[in-house]
C-alpha positions as CSV (number, residue, x, y, z in Angstrom):
1,M,-2.8,30.5,8.9
2,N,0.1,32.3,8.0
3,S,1.8,31.8,11.4
4,L,1.8,28.1,10.6
5,K,4.0,28.7,7.5
6,A,7.2,26.6,7.4
7,G,8.9,28.8,4.9
8,S,8.8,30.4,1.1
9,P,6.7,27.1,-0.8
10,S,8.8,26.0,-3.6
11,A,6.5,23.0,-4.6
12,N,4.2,23.0,-7.1
13,S,1.6,20.3,-6.6
14,L,-0.3,21.6,-9.7
15,A,2.5,21.3,-12.2
16,H,1.8,18.0,-13.6
17,P,-0.4,17.3,-16.7
18,K,-3.2,14.9,-15.8
19,Q,-3.3,11.4,-17.6
20,G,-6.0,8.8,-18.6
21,D,-9.5,9.2,-20.0
22,K,-11.5,9.4,-16.5
23,T,-13.9,12.2,-16.4
24,N,-14.0,13.5,-12.3
25,S,-17.2,15.5,-11.2
26,P,-16.8,19.3,-11.4
27,W,-16.6,19.4,-7.5
28,F,-13.2,17.1,-7.5
29,D,-11.6,19.2,-10.2
30,E,-12.2,22.7,-8.3
31,F,-11.4,20.9,-4.9
32,L,-8.5,19.5,-6.3
33,V,-6.7,23.1,-7.3
34,K,-7.9,24.3,-4.1
35,L,-6.5,21.8,-1.7
36,L,-3.6,21.4,-3.5
37,E,-2.5,25.5,-3.9
38,D,-3.3,25.8,-0.4
39,R,-1.0,22.8,0.9
40,D,1.8,24.4,-1.4
41,R,1.2,28.3,0.1
42,I,1.3,27.1,3.3
43,G,4.5,24.9,2.9
44,L,3.0,22.2,4.0
45,T,4.1,20.3,0.9
46,D,7.6,21.0,1.3
47,I,8.1,19.5,4.8
48,I,6.1,16.2,4.2
49,H,9.1,14.1,2.3
50,Q,8.6,10.7,1.3
51,V,7.1,7.4,2.7
52,D,9.7,6.1,5.5
53,A,7.6,2.7,6.8
54,L,4.9,1.0,6.1
55,M,2.7,-0.5,8.6
56,I,1.0,-4.4,8.4
57,T,-0.9,-6.3,11.1
58,V,-1.3,-10.2,11.0
59,E,-2.8,-12.9,12.9
60,P,-1.1,-14.6,15.9
61,G,1.2,-16.8,15.0
62,C,1.6,-15.9,11.4
63,S,4.5,-13.6,11.4
64,V,7.1,-16.1,10.9
65,A,6.0,-17.6,7.8
66,Y,4.9,-14.0,6.4
67,V,8.5,-12.5,7.0
68,S,9.7,-15.9,5.2
69,E,7.0,-15.8,2.2
70,L,8.3,-12.0,2.0
71,A,12.5,-12.8,1.7
72,L,11.4,-14.9,-0.8
73,M,9.1,-12.6,-2.6
74,T,10.4,-9.1,-2.4
75,P,13.8,-7.5,-1.5
76,Y,13.1,-7.2,2.2
77,H,16.0,-7.7,5.1
78,Y,14.7,-8.9,8.3
79,L,16.8,-6.4,10.6
80,V,15.2,-6.4,14.2
81,T,11.9,-7.4,16.3
82,L,10.5,-5.0,18.9
83,E,8.6,-6.5,21.6
84,S,5.9,-4.4,23.6
85,E,3.4,-5.8,25.8
86,S,0.7,-6.9,23.2
87,H,2.9,-7.3,19.7
88,W,5.6,-8.2,18.2
89,T,6.8,-5.6,15.6
90,H,9.3,-7.1,12.9
91,V,11.1,-4.5,11.1
92,L,12.2,-5.3,7.5
93,R,14.5,-3.0,5.4
94,I,15.7,-3.0,2.0
95,D,18.1,0.2,2.3
96,M,18.0,3.9,3.8
97,N,16.4,4.8,0.2
98,S,13.5,2.6,0.3
99,P,10.4,2.3,2.9
100,D,10.7,-0.3,5.8
101,L,8.0,-2.9,6.0
102,L,7.0,-2.9,10.1
103,V,5.2,-6.5,10.4
104,R,3.3,-6.6,13.6
105,E,2.0,-9.7,15.2
106,V,-0.7,-9.9,17.4
107,R,0.4,-12.0,20.5
108,D,-3.0,-12.8,22.3
109,P,-5.8,-13.7,19.8
110,N,-8.3,-12.3,22.2
111,T,-6.8,-8.6,22.1
112,H,-9.3,-6.1,20.7
113,G,-8.9,-2.4,19.2
114,I,-9.7,0.3,16.4
115,F,-7.8,-2.0,13.6
116,R,-9.6,-5.2,14.7
117,S,-13.0,-3.6,14.4
118,L,-12.4,-2.7,10.9
119,N,-12.1,-6.3,10.1
120,E,-15.4,-7.4,11.8
121,V,-17.9,-6.2,10.0
122,Y,-17.2,-7.5,6.9
123,P,-17.8,-11.3,5.7
124,I,-14.4,-12.4,4.8
125,G,-12.1,-9.7,6.5
126,A,-13.3,-11.2,10.0
127,H,-12.3,-14.9,9.8
128,K,-9.0,-13.0,10.3
129,P,-9.6,-10.2,12.3
130,N,-6.1,-8.8,12.8
131,S,-5.0,-9.0,9.1
132,R,-4.9,-6.0,7.7
133,Y,-2.5,-3.2,6.1
134,M,-2.6,-0.3,8.5
135,G,-1.0,2.8,6.6
136,E,2.3,4.8,5.6
137,I,4.2,6.8,7.8
138,F,6.2,9.9,6.3
139,R,9.2,11.6,7.2
140,V,9.0,15.5,7.8
141,S,10.8,18.2,8.5
142,N,9.2,19.9,11.5
143,L,6.5,17.4,12.9
144,H,4.7,20.4,15.2
145,E,4.3,22.5,12.0
146,V,2.7,19.6,10.1
147,M,0.4,18.9,13.1
148,E,-0.6,22.5,13.5
149,M,-1.3,22.8,10.0
150,Q,-3.2,19.5,9.3
151,K,-5.5,20.1,12.5
152,S,-6.3,23.4,11.2
153,R,-7.2,22.0,8.3
154,E,-9.7,19.5,10.7
155,V,-7.3,16.3,10.5
156,R,-8.0,14.4,13.5
157,F,-5.1,12.5,15.4
158,F,-4.6,9.9,18.2
159,N,-3.9,11.4,21.4
160,Q,-0.4,10.3,22.8
161,D,-2.8,8.0,25.4
162,Q,-4.4,6.2,22.4
163,I,-1.2,5.6,20.6
164,R,0.2,3.9,23.9
165,K,-2.6,1.6,24.4
166,L,-2.7,0.7,20.6
167,E,1.1,-0.1,20.9
168,L,1.8,2.3,17.8
169,P,5.2,4.1,17.9
170,G,5.8,6.6,19.9
171,N,7.8,9.0,18.1
172,M,5.2,9.8,15.7
173,A,2.0,11.6,15.3
174,I,-0.8,9.3,13.5
175,V,-4.1,10.1,11.8
176,K,-7.0,8.3,12.6
177,P,-8.3,5.8,10.3
178,S,-9.7,7.2,7.3
179,P,-13.3,6.9,7.2
180,Y,-12.8,6.2,3.0
181,T,-9.9,3.9,3.1
182,H,-9.9,2.6,6.9
183,N,-5.6,3.4,6.4
184,I,-4.0,5.5,9.0
185,V,-1.2,7.9,8.1
186,G,1.6,9.1,10.0
187,Y,4.2,11.4,10.7
188,W,7.6,11.7,11.9
189,E,10.5,14.0,12.1
190,R,13.6,12.2,11.1
191,P,16.6,14.0,9.9
192,P,17.7,12.3,6.5
193,E,21.0,11.4,7.5
194,D,20.1,9.7,10.6
195,I,18.7,6.0,10.8
196,R,15.1,4.8,11.3
197,V,14.8,4.1,15.0
198,Y,11.0,2.8,16.3
199,A,10.1,4.0,19.7
200,L,8.0,0.3,19.8
201,G,9.4,-1.7,22.8
202,N,12.5,-3.7,23.7
203,S,14.9,-4.6,20.7
204,T,15.4,-8.5,19.9
205,I,16.6,-10.7,17.2
206,H,13.5,-13.4,17.1
207,N,15.1,-16.8,16.5
208,D,12.7,-18.5,14.2
209,V,11.9,-15.5,12.5
210,N,15.3,-14.7,11.8
211,R,16.0,-18.3,10.8
212,G,13.3,-18.5,8.1
213,Y,14.4,-15.2,6.8
214,L,18.0,-16.7,6.3
215,E,16.4,-19.5,4.7
216,A,14.3,-17.9,2.5
217,K,16.8,-15.5,1.5
218,E,19.4,-18.4,0.4
219,M,16.6,-19.7,-1.7
220,Q,16.6,-16.3,-3.3
221,K,20.0,-16.0,-4.0
222,E,20.0,-19.5,-5.4
223,L,17.2,-18.6,-7.6
224,S,19.2,-15.6,-8.7
225,L,16.2,-13.6,-8.0
226,D,18.0,-11.0,-5.7
227,K,19.4,-9.0,-8.2
228,L,15.9,-9.1,-9.9
229,I,13.1,-7.9,-7.8
230,L,13.5,-4.2,-6.9
231,P,11.5,-2.0,-4.5
232,I,7.9,-1.1,-4.0
233,D,6.5,0.7,-7.3
234,H,3.2,1.4,-6.0
235,L,0.5,0.5,-3.3
236,A,-3.2,0.0,-4.5
237,T,-6.4,0.4,-2.2
238,R,-9.9,-0.4,-3.3
239,V,-12.4,1.7,-1.8
240,Y,-16.3,2.1,-2.7
241,S,-17.8,3.5,-5.5
242,Q,-19.3,6.7,-4.0
243,N,-15.9,7.0,-2.5
244,R,-13.5,7.3,-5.1
245,E,-12.8,11.3,-5.2
246,V,-13.0,11.9,-1.4
247,A,-10.2,9.0,-0.9
248,I,-8.1,10.6,-3.4
249,L,-8.6,14.2,-2.0
250,E,-8.3,13.0,1.6
251,Y,-4.6,11.3,0.7
252,L,-3.6,14.3,-1.3
253,T,-4.3,16.6,1.8
254,L,-2.3,14.1,4.2
255,S,0.5,13.7,1.8
256,S,3.2,15.7,-0.3
257,Y,1.4,13.5,-3.7
258,Y,-0.2,14.7,-6.3
259,Y,-2.9,13.5,-8.7
260,W,-1.4,11.6,-11.5
261,G,-4.7,10.9,-13.5
262,S,-7.6,8.1,-13.9
263,Y,-8.2,5.7,-16.5
264,N,-11.7,4.0,-17.2
265,I,-11.6,0.3,-16.7
266,E,-15.3,0.1,-18.6
267,N,-15.7,-3.9,-19.1
268,Q,-14.7,-4.3,-15.3
269,N,-17.0,-1.4,-14.4
270,S,-14.1,0.4,-12.0
271,S,-11.4,2.9,-12.6
272,T,-7.9,3.2,-11.4
273,N,-6.6,6.2,-10.0
274,V,-3.0,7.3,-9.0
275,T,-1.1,9.8,-7.2
276,K,2.5,10.3,-6.7
277,S,4.8,12.1,-5.0
278,V,6.1,15.5,-5.7
279,H,9.5,15.4,-4.3
280,Y,10.4,11.6,-5.7
281,A,10.4,10.7,-9.5
282,D,11.4,7.5,-8.5
283,E,8.7,5.4,-7.0
284,S,11.3,3.0,-5.2
285,F,11.6,6.4,-2.7
286,S,8.4,6.7,-2.3
287,P,5.7,4.6,-3.6
288,A,2.9,5.7,-5.7
289,K,-0.6,5.4,-4.4
290,V,-3.2,4.1,-6.4
291,F,-7.2,4.0,-5.9
292,T,-9.4,1.8,-7.4
293,A,-12.9,2.0,-7.2
294,A,-16.0,0.8,-9.0
295,N,-17.8,3.0,-11.5
296,H,-21.4,2.0,-10.3
297,P,-22.7,0.9,-6.9
298,Y,-23.6,-2.9,-6.2
299,F,-27.1,-2.4,-6.3
300,V,-27.4,-1.5,-9.9
301,N,-25.2,-4.0,-11.2
302,H,-28.3,-6.5,-12.2
303,L,-29.3,-3.3,-14.4
304,I,-26.2,-2.6,-16.0
305,G,-24.6,-6.4,-16.5
306,L,-21.4,-5.5,-15.7
307,P,-19.2,-7.4,-13.1
308,S,-18.4,-5.2,-10.4
309,P,-14.9,-7.3,-8.6
310,T,-13.4,-3.7,-7.2
311,E,-16.8,-3.2,-5.1
312,S,-17.3,-6.8,-4.2
313,F,-13.9,-7.0,-2.8
314,V,-14.6,-3.7,-0.6
315,R,-18.0,-5.3,0.6
316,N,-16.2,-8.8,1.6
317,Y,-12.7,-7.1,3.0
318,G,-13.5,-3.9,3.6
319,P,-11.6,-0.7,2.0
320,R,-8.5,-1.6,1.9
321,L,-5.0,-2.3,0.8
322,H,-5.3,-5.1,-2.2
323,H,-1.8,-5.5,-3.1
324,V,1.8,-4.3,-3.2
325,A,3.4,-4.2,-6.3
326,L,6.8,-4.7,-7.0
327,S,9.7,-3.9,-10.0
328,V,11.2,-6.2,-11.5
329,A,14.5,-5.1,-13.2
330,D,14.4,-5.2,-17.0
331,G,16.2,-7.4,-19.3
332,E,16.2,-11.1,-19.6
333,T,17.4,-14.1,-17.6
334,K,18.3,-17.8,-19.2
335,G,16.0,-16.5,-22.1
336,L,13.1,-15.4,-20.4
337,A,11.7,-12.1,-19.8
338,N,12.9,-11.4,-16.0
339,I,9.2,-11.0,-14.6
340,D,8.4,-14.6,-16.5
341,Y,11.8,-16.1,-15.0
342,V,10.8,-14.3,-11.3
343,V,7.2,-15.7,-11.7
344,E,8.5,-19.8,-12.7
345,A,10.8,-19.6,-10.0
346,I,8.6,-18.1,-7.5
347,K,6.1,-20.9,-8.5
348,A,8.5,-23.6,-8.5
349,K,8.6,-23.0,-4.7
350,G,5.1,-23.6,-4.1
351,K,3.7,-19.7,-4.3
352,D,0.5,-19.8,-6.5
353,F,-0.1,-16.8,-8.9
354,L,-3.9,-16.0,-10.4
355,L,-3.2,-16.1,-13.9
356,D,-0.1,-15.9,-16.5
357,V,1.9,-13.2,-17.0
358,I,0.1,-10.5,-19.0
359,G,1.4,-8.1,-21.4
360,S,4.2,-7.7,-23.8
361,R,7.3,-6.3,-24.6
362,E,5.7,-4.4,-27.7
363,E,2.7,-3.1,-25.2
364,G,5.9,-1.5,-22.8
365,L,5.2,-3.8,-19.7
366,K,4.0,-7.2,-18.2
367,Q,2.4,-7.6,-15.2
368,I,0.9,-10.3,-12.7
369,F,-0.8,-11.1,-9.4
370,S,-0.1,-13.5,-6.7
371,S,-2.7,-15.5,-4.8
372,A,-3.6,-13.6,-1.5
373,S,-1.0,-14.3,1.0
374,E,-2.9,-16.2,3.8
375,H,-1.2,-14.4,6.3
376,S,-1.6,-10.6,5.4
377,S,-4.4,-11.3,2.9
378,L,-2.2,-8.6,0.4
379,I,-1.4,-9.5,-3.1
380,V,1.9,-9.0,-4.1
381,E,2.2,-7.4,-8.1
382,Y,5.0,-7.8,-10.1
383,V,5.7,-5.4,-13.0
384,Q,8.5,-5.0,-15.9
385,R,9.0,-1.9,-18.0
386,F,10.5,-2.6,-20.9
387,G,12.9,0.7,-22.6
388,G,11.9,3.1,-20.0
389,F,7.6,2.5,-20.2
390,D,6.5,5.6,-18.6
391,G,3.2,4.0,-16.5
392,F,1.8,2.1,-14.5
393,F,-0.3,-0.2,-16.5
394,T,-2.3,-0.8,-19.9
395,K,-6.0,-0.8,-19.8
396,Q,-6.1,-4.2,-20.9
397,N,-3.6,-5.5,-18.3
398,V,-5.6,-4.1,-15.5
399,A,-8.9,-5.6,-16.9
400,E,-7.4,-9.1,-16.7
401,L,-5.7,-8.5,-13.5
402,T,-9.1,-6.8,-11.8
403,A,-10.8,-10.1,-13.1
404,A,-8.4,-12.7,-12.2
405,A,-8.3,-11.2,-8.4
406,G,-12.1,-11.4,-8.2
407,V,-12.4,-15.1,-9.1
408,E,-10.1,-15.7,-6.0
409,E,-12.1,-12.8,-4.1
410,N,-15.7,-15.2,-4.8
411,L,-14.1,-18.2,-3.9
412,K,-13.0,-16.7,-0.4
413,L,-16.4,-15.3,-0.3
414,L,-17.8,-18.9,-0.7
415,Q,-15.6,-20.3,1.6
416,A,-16.3,-17.8,4.4
417,E,-19.7,-18.4,4.2
418,S,-19.7,-22.5,4.6
419,T,-17.9,-22.0,7.7
420,G,-19.7,-18.7,9.0
C-alpha cells in the first residue's frame, strides 16, 4: 500500500468534533475512525478535492423547461450543450468556484440502461424512468493514484467501454452505482487553474434552451433575485433505514469528506446525518452531503405508531437524492427577510412550495422546500442563516420539512397507483 502513497499526508479527517444527538452503533464508530485514519495515512484525502460537477438526467423533451426552471430558481447560467448519440448534456455554471450542473436529456424514450433500471422497480420512480440525480464529480490531483488506491479498497469502476456506451464523460473515472444510495461518484484530474471541459460530444448552443434561459434570467433580474440566491449549500440523499451507517461510511471512503454529525428527528421517525469537505469550510465550493434515513423499517410502523415519510420516499422512488439546498443571502429586501422575499417572488411566477417558510431570526435560520420539479423530481430547498448561524437546520424545522414532503409524496403515490 505504501507504493500508492500520494505524498506526506497533511489532512486530519478526525479533527472535527461530532455534532448531534443520534447514537451510532459501535461498528460505525470503530470503522469511522479506521477508514478516515487510513484515508489520511495513504494521502488519499489530500488528493481528492472539491465537487466539480453534479450530474442529473431528465426525460426526453424536459431539459428546456428544466434549464429555465433552474435559471429562475438558482444562480446557474446556461453555458453550452454537448451533443452525443443518445443524450444532450446542458452545462450550467455559476463560476469556477462552485460545482457545475450537467443536465442530461435522454433523446430517445426507448433508451434503456443501468440508470433507468434503478428507477423502474419503484412505483413512482417508474413513471419517470429516466429522471434521476446521478452523482458528484470530484476534482483530483492524480487520477491514476486515486483509482489505484480505491481499487485496492475494493471500489469498482466502470471500464472505458462501459463509459462510452453509457455516454458518460470520457475524461473521468466513474465508480459504479452505490448499492446504498444508487448514486455514482466520479473523479477527474483537473489543475485548479484549468477550465472545466467535458468529453461528452459536439459543443453547440441549443437555441430553445438558450431562449428559455435568457427569459428566466431576465425575470430573475427584474425580481432582484440574482443577488439573493447563492450557490448550493448541501445535497440531501434518502436511504433505507438499514443502510444509514454504511451509506455514510461508503461516501467517506469515496470522497475527502468528514463526518459532521447526526441528529435524531424522533417525531418523524428519522435522522439527518451530515458530511462535509475536509478542504473547504465554505459549502459553496463543495456542498455538504446529507443522508436522511428512517429510524425503523416500514414493517414496524404499525407497532410504533409513528409516521415514516423518509422510508416511504425510498420505497416509492428508490434510494436517491431528495433535494438540493441553496443558500439565500442574509439580510432583508422590501421589509422582508430575503428568503421570504425570494419565495414570494418565485410563487408569483407559478412555482409551488410545500409549506410556508419555517424558522425565525431568533432560532438562527429559516428554511423552505419547493414542490418537487416535474422535470427532475428534485426539490429545491432555500435556507437563510442569520448572523453567521453555524449549522444546517433546527430539529423542529427538519420535522416540519420532512412531514410536508411526505404529504406530497403520498399524493404522488396515489396518482401513480391510479394510473399504473
